[in-house]
N, C-alpha and C positions, 0 to 999 in steps of 0.2 A: 454307713456301709453302702459302698457303690455297686456291689455285685452280691447276686444272690449265691448262697453256698451251693456247691454243686451236688449236695446231698438232696437240694430241693427242686432241682432242675426237671426232673421228670415228673414232679407232682404239676397235673393240669392247672390247679389254682394258683400256683406260683408262677406258671407260665402266663397266664392270663393277667396277673398282676404286674408282671416285667412289660408285658405289652401295654397296660395302663400307663404304667410309670415312663414309658419311653414317649407315649403321646402326650403326657403332661409336661414333659421337659421340652417340648416343642415352643417355640415364639409364636405369637399371636397370628402373624401370617403363615407360618409354616401349618399351623393347626388349621387355620380356615381352608389352606389348600388341601392339607390331608382330608379333612372333612367333607370337601367338595368332591375330591376324588373316591372317597367312601361312597358317597350319594350316588355318583355316575356309575359305578362298579354295582351297586344294589338295585339301581334302576335297570341296568343293561341286564342283569341277571333276572330280574322279575318280568321283564319283557320276554326273554328266552324261555323261561319257564312257562309263561302264558302262550306263548305260541307252540310249543311243545305240548301242552296239554290239549290244545284246541286241535292240533294234529292228530293226536290219538284219539281225541272224541270223533273227528272227522272221519279218520280211517275206520274206527271202529263202526260208524254208521254206514259208510260206504260196504264195508264188509256185510253187515246186515242186509243191505239192499240187493246186492249181486249173489246172494244166499252161498257164501264161502261155508264149507263144512265147519262146525262147531270146533273142531280141533285146531283149527288155524286162528281162532279168535281168543 
């Protein structure tokens, strides 16, 4: 069977299974490129989240230092 029956396509478990099967069908070089791309994406996401969280913390500290009303925090 090459395709998942349409009655299962809305189930998240089968969606994930389909993604895994597609990755499993890649050649070795395609799989390496896929995982390298995924690593870059995850690294960039982690960097952006860290920067965002640091910005929030810095803004919170600055807000406390210049005594903004607590309704703004």
